[in-house]
C-alpha positions as CSV (number, residue, x, y, z in Angstrom):
1,M,-11.7,-9.3,2.0
2,R,-12.8,-9.4,5.5
3,A,-12.3,-6.2,7.6
4,I,-13.2,-5.1,11.1
5,V,-14.5,-1.6,10.7
6,Y,-16.6,1.1,12.9
7,S,-18.4,4.5,11.5
8,G,-19.0,5.8,15.1
9,T,-17.3,5.8,18.4
10,G,-18.5,3.8,21.2
11,P,-17.6,0.8,23.3
12,S,-16.2,-2.5,21.5
13,S,-19.7,-3.3,20.5
14,V,-19.4,-0.9,17.8
15,L,-16.8,-3.1,15.9
16,R,-18.3,-5.3,13.3
17,L,-16.9,-7.7,10.6
18,V,-17.7,-6.8,7.0
19,D,-16.5,-7.9,3.6
20,R,-15.0,-5.3,1.4
21,P,-13.4,-4.8,-2.0
22,E,-9.7,-5.6,-2.3
23,P,-7.6,-2.4,-2.4
24,S,-5.2,-1.8,-4.9
25,A,-1.7,-0.1,-4.8
26,G,-1.3,3.4,-6.4
27,P,1.8,5.5,-6.9
28,G,3.9,5.2,-3.5
29,E,1.7,2.6,-2.3
30,V,2.1,-0.8,-0.8
31,V,-0.7,-3.6,-0.2
32,V,0.0,-5.8,2.5
33,R,-1.8,-9.1,3.3
34,V,-1.8,-8.7,7.0
35,V,-1.0,-12.0,9.2
36,R,-0.8,-10.3,12.6
37,S,-2.3,-7.2,13.9
38,G,-1.1,-5.5,17.1
39,V,-3.7,-4.1,19.2
40,N,-2.5,-1.0,21.4
41,P,-4.2,1.4,24.0
42,T,-4.3,3.9,21.2
43,D,-6.7,1.7,19.3
44,W,-9.4,1.6,21.9
45,K,-9.1,5.1,22.8
46,H,-9.6,6.2,19.1
47,R,-12.6,3.6,18.7
48,S,-14.2,4.9,21.9
49,G,-13.8,8.7,21.2
50,A,-11.9,8.8,24.6
51,G,-10.3,12.3,23.4
52,L,-8.5,11.1,20.7
53,S,-10.5,11.4,17.3
54,D,-13.9,11.0,15.8
55,P,-14.1,8.9,12.7
56,V,-15.5,10.5,9.9
57,G,-17.0,7.5,7.7
58,E,-16.2,4.0,8.0
59,V,-12.5,3.4,9.5
60,A,-10.7,-0.1,10.5
61,P,-8.4,0.3,13.5
62,G,-5.1,-1.0,14.1
63,Q,-1.8,1.1,13.7
64,D,0.8,-2.0,13.6
65,G,0.9,-5.3,12.0
66,A,2.8,-7.5,10.0
67,G,2.4,-9.6,7.0
68,I,3.4,-9.9,3.2
69,V,3.5,-7.7,0.5
70,E,0.7,-8.4,-2.2
71,A,1.4,-5.6,-4.5
72,V,3.3,-2.3,-4.8
73,G,2.7,0.8,-6.9
74,P,4.9,2.9,-9.0
75,G,7.8,4.5,-7.3
76,V,8.4,1.7,-4.7
77,G,11.8,0.0,-4.5
78,H,12.5,-0.6,-1.0
79,V,10.1,-3.9,-0.9
80,G,8.7,-6.3,-3.3
81,V,5.8,-8.8,-3.7
82,G,6.3,-11.7,-1.6
83,D,8.3,-9.6,0.9
84,R,7.6,-10.3,4.9
85,V,7.2,-6.8,6.5
86,W,6.1,-5.1,9.3
87,L,3.9,-1.9,9.5
88,L,3.7,1.1,11.6
89,L,1.1,4.0,11.9
90,A,-1.1,2.3,9.5
91,R,-4.1,4.4,10.8
92,N,-2.4,7.8,11.1
93,G,-4.0,8.8,7.6
94,P,-5.5,6.1,5.9
95,A,-8.9,4.8,6.7
96,Y,-8.2,1.0,7.1
97,G,-5.4,0.1,9.3
98,T,-4.4,-3.5,10.1
99,A,-7.5,-5.1,11.0
100,V,-8.0,-6.0,7.7
101,E,-6.8,-8.8,5.6
102,L,-5.5,-6.4,2.8
103,T,-4.4,-3.1,4.0
104,V,-3.0,-0.4,1.4
105,Q,-0.2,1.7,2.9
106,P,2.1,4.6,2.2
107,A,5.5,3.2,1.3
108,N,7.1,4.9,4.5
109,R,4.7,2.8,6.6
110,V,6.0,-0.5,5.5
111,V,9.3,-2.1,6.6
112,P,11.2,-4.9,5.8
113,L,11.0,-7.7,8.5
114,P,14.0,-9.8,8.7
115,D,13.9,-13.5,8.2
116,G,14.7,-14.5,11.6
117,A,11.9,-12.5,12.9
118,S,8.6,-13.6,13.5
119,F,5.3,-12.0,12.3
120,D,4.4,-12.0,16.2
121,L,7.5,-9.8,16.7
122,G,6.8,-7.5,13.5
123,A,3.5,-6.9,14.5
124,A,4.3,-5.7,18.2
125,L,7.2,-3.2,17.0
126,G,5.4,0.0,15.9
127,V,3.7,2.0,18.8
128,P,5.6,0.4,21.6
129,F,9.0,0.1,19.8
130,V,8.8,3.8,18.1
131,T,7.5,5.6,21.0
132,A,10.3,4.0,23.3
133,H,12.9,4.9,20.8
134,R,11.7,8.5,20.9
135,A,11.7,8.6,24.7
136,L,15.5,7.5,24.8
137,T,16.5,9.9,22.3
138,S,14.6,12.9,23.8
139,G,18.0,13.7,25.9
140,P,21.3,14.6,24.3
141,V,21.5,11.0,22.3
142,P,19.7,11.6,18.9
143,R,20.1,7.8,17.7
144,L,20.3,4.7,19.3
145,A,23.1,2.1,18.6
146,P,25.1,-0.2,20.7
147,G,27.1,2.2,22.9
148,A,25.2,5.0,22.5
149,L,23.8,5.1,25.9
150,A,26.8,3.5,27.8
151,G,27.8,5.3,31.3
152,Q,24.2,6.2,31.2
153,T,21.2,4.9,33.6
154,V,17.7,5.0,32.2
155,L,14.6,4.5,34.7
156,V,11.7,3.2,32.9
157,A,8.4,3.5,34.9
158,G,6.1,0.8,34.2
159,G,8.7,-1.8,32.9
160,A,6.0,-4.5,32.5
161,G,3.9,-2.5,30.0
162,A,4.4,-2.9,26.0
163,V,6.5,0.4,25.8
164,G,8.3,0.0,29.2
165,N,9.2,-3.7,27.7
166,A,10.3,-1.8,24.7
167,A,12.3,0.7,26.3
168,I,14.4,-1.8,28.6
169,Q,15.2,-3.6,25.6
170,L,16.3,-0.9,23.3
171,A,17.9,0.8,26.3
172,R,19.9,-2.4,27.0
173,W,20.9,-2.7,23.3
174,A,22.2,0.7,23.3
175,G,24.5,-0.1,26.3
176,A,22.7,1.6,29.4
177,T,22.1,0.4,32.9
178,V,18.4,0.0,33.3
179,V,16.2,0.6,36.6
180,T,12.6,0.0,36.1
181,T,9.6,0.3,38.4
182,V,6.6,-2.2,39.0
183,S,3.8,-2.6,41.0
184,S,4.1,-6.7,41.5
185,P,6.4,-9.5,42.0
186,K,5.0,-10.7,38.6
187,K,5.6,-7.9,36.9
188,A,9.0,-7.7,38.3
189,A,9.8,-11.1,36.7
190,L,8.7,-9.8,33.4
191,A,10.8,-6.9,33.7
192,R,14.0,-8.8,34.4
193,A,12.9,-11.0,31.5
194,A,13.0,-7.9,29.3
195,G,16.5,-7.3,30.4
196,A,16.3,-5.1,33.3
197,D,19.3,-4.5,35.4
198,H,17.6,-3.6,38.5
199,V,14.0,-3.8,39.5
200,V,12.0,-1.9,42.1
201,N,8.5,-2.4,43.6
202,Y,7.2,1.1,43.9
203,R,4.6,-0.2,46.2
204,E,6.9,-1.2,48.8
205,G,9.7,0.7,50.9
206,D,11.3,3.6,49.9
207,P,11.5,3.4,46.1
208,A,13.6,6.7,46.0
209,A,15.9,5.6,48.3
210,E,16.3,2.1,46.7
211,I,17.1,3.9,43.2
212,L,19.4,6.0,44.5
213,A,21.5,3.1,46.0
214,L,21.8,2.0,42.6
215,A,22.4,5.3,40.9
216,P,23.9,7.6,43.6
217,A,24.4,10.5,41.4
218,G,20.7,10.1,40.0
219,V,19.5,8.7,36.8
220,D,20.1,10.5,33.4
221,L,17.0,9.8,31.5
222,I,13.2,8.9,32.6
223,V,10.9,7.2,30.6
224,E,7.7,8.1,31.9
225,V,4.0,6.6,31.5
226,A,2.6,8.3,34.6
227,P,3.7,11.9,35.3
228,A,1.1,13.1,37.7
229,P,1.8,10.0,40.3
230,N,5.2,9.8,39.9
231,L,6.3,13.6,39.7
232,A,7.7,13.4,43.4
233,L,9.8,10.4,42.8
234,D,11.2,11.5,39.4
235,F,12.2,14.6,40.9
236,A,14.1,12.7,43.8
237,V,16.0,10.3,41.6
238,A,16.7,12.5,38.7
239,R,20.5,14.0,38.4
240,V,21.4,17.1,37.0
241,H,20.7,17.4,33.7
242,A,18.7,14.7,33.4
243,T,15.8,14.1,30.8
244,I,12.1,13.2,31.5
245,A,10.2,11.8,28.6
246,V,6.5,11.6,29.1
247,Y,4.6,9.1,26.7
248,A,1.1,8.6,28.5
249,G,-0.7,10.3,31.1
250,N,-1.8,7.5,33.3
251,G,-3.1,8.6,36.7
252,G,-3.9,12.0,35.8
253,D,-4.0,14.6,32.9
254,H,-2.7,17.4,34.8
255,V,0.8,18.0,36.9
256,A,1.8,20.3,39.1
257,L,5.5,21.4,38.3
258,P,7.8,22.7,41.2
259,V,9.6,25.1,38.9
260,L,12.4,26.0,41.0
261,T,13.3,22.5,41.9
262,A,13.4,21.6,38.3
263,M,15.4,25.0,37.4
264,R,17.8,23.5,40.2
265,K,18.4,20.5,38.6
266,N,18.5,21.8,34.7
267,L,15.7,19.3,34.0
268,R,14.7,18.9,30.5
269,F,11.0,17.8,29.9
270,E,9.7,16.4,26.7
271,F,6.4,15.0,25.9
272,L,5.7,13.0,22.9
273,V,2.9,11.3,20.8
274,L,3.5,9.3,17.4
275,Y,0.9,11.1,15.3
276,T,2.5,14.3,15.1
277,L,6.3,13.0,15.2
278,D,8.3,14.8,12.4
279,E,9.0,11.8,9.9
280,K,12.6,12.3,10.1
281,L,12.5,11.2,13.7
282,V,9.9,8.3,12.7
283,Q,12.3,7.0,10.1
284,A,15.3,7.1,12.6
285,A,13.2,5.0,14.8
286,V,12.5,2.6,12.1
287,E,16.4,2.3,11.1
288,D,17.5,2.0,14.9
289,I,14.7,-0.7,15.4
290,T,15.8,-2.5,12.4
291,A,19.5,-2.4,13.4
292,A,18.4,-3.8,16.9
293,L,16.1,-6.6,14.9
294,G,19.5,-7.2,13.2
295,D,21.5,-8.0,16.4
296,G,18.7,-10.0,17.8
297,A,18.1,-7.6,20.8
298,V,14.5,-7.2,20.1
299,R,12.2,-10.3,21.3
300,V,8.4,-10.8,22.5
301,G,7.0,-13.7,24.4
302,E,7.1,-14.7,28.0
303,A,10.8,-15.4,27.8
304,A,11.3,-11.7,26.8
305,G,8.9,-10.2,29.4
306,L,6.1,-9.7,27.0
307,P,3.5,-12.5,26.9
308,L,1.7,-12.7,23.7
309,H,-2.2,-13.0,23.6
310,H,-3.7,-14.3,20.5
311,Y,-7.4,-13.4,19.0
312,D,-9.0,-14.4,15.7
313,L,-10.0,-11.5,13.8
314,V,-13.7,-11.9,14.5
315,K,-12.7,-11.3,18.2
316,T,-11.2,-8.1,17.9
317,A,-14.0,-6.5,20.2
318,D,-12.6,-8.9,22.8
319,A,-9.2,-8.0,21.8
320,H,-9.8,-4.4,22.4
321,D,-11.6,-5.0,25.8
322,A,-8.6,-7.3,27.1
323,V,-6.1,-4.2,26.2
324,E,-8.5,-1.7,27.9
325,R,-8.5,-3.8,30.8
326,E,-4.7,-3.4,30.9
327,T,-4.0,-7.2,30.1
328,V,-0.3,-7.2,30.8
329,G,1.5,-8.3,27.4
330,K,1.0,-8.0,23.9
331,V,-2.3,-8.6,22.5
332,L,-2.5,-9.6,18.9
333,L,-5.1,-10.2,16.1
334,D,-4.5,-13.7,14.0
335,L,-5.6,-13.4,10.2
336,D,-3.7,-16.3,8.7
């Protein structure tokens, strides 16, 4: 089978196309023929050695993907040969992720993909949507469902990004009023297409005043991608008992926290990363995302505010470079 691999961290040029033996399914495992592989910032950060991991031996990148079940091992009952599935956290343990024609995964990382959902959509779910789900459930609402966030206002920082897009879609499905911040008119159009109720360009005017005009008591939950540059805005617009859920450190790794100000508002801060997330929380996200899929509330593509960028498997290095350049939209590898 064809596989994209690397044996040492570095620039995208360390990625190479090789031919490897086809894997088999052991107990509790599933072999999936990958049709689409999703590329996320975590992929190039792992590959480059940017503070995440150093590979020991040969690895294949790719946390997310979608495809067709090729084989199942003993003890697997929720999927069978020929089923359409999506994959999550495929490189969080296994050496080979989804930038391969065949990947063998633990059964709990393989999820049925509804017939009405495309492989493009399936490959876009894992990292962005599980991250968004965890951010949206970091506050007092432990699970998402229609009406779970009714009456609440959610502020999504960077609504044109993949996680921002996912957070908008899931929050709207759960009944929240969604405000998002963006940096350009083009990104504003994408955030509106994702379903945001209100879009604020943080580079113009007074974004805090604009957000408070929309939510005079303040917002209930902030999904934050850049806490260092955004902290003052977050404190200005957060209501008493609000939650600020931080899933990335764009703009700086260190935050100076005004403790008394946070105390006066009874603010809750949560920091999250998928690789150490308790399995119960991962499975809760999978169940809720599956429900949202069934309701038709999750979409990809330009009309959903998430343009798709397709690369052939042999162009994986170019795909990594595109994500590292912060290409707006979702980058996918085509293996079919």
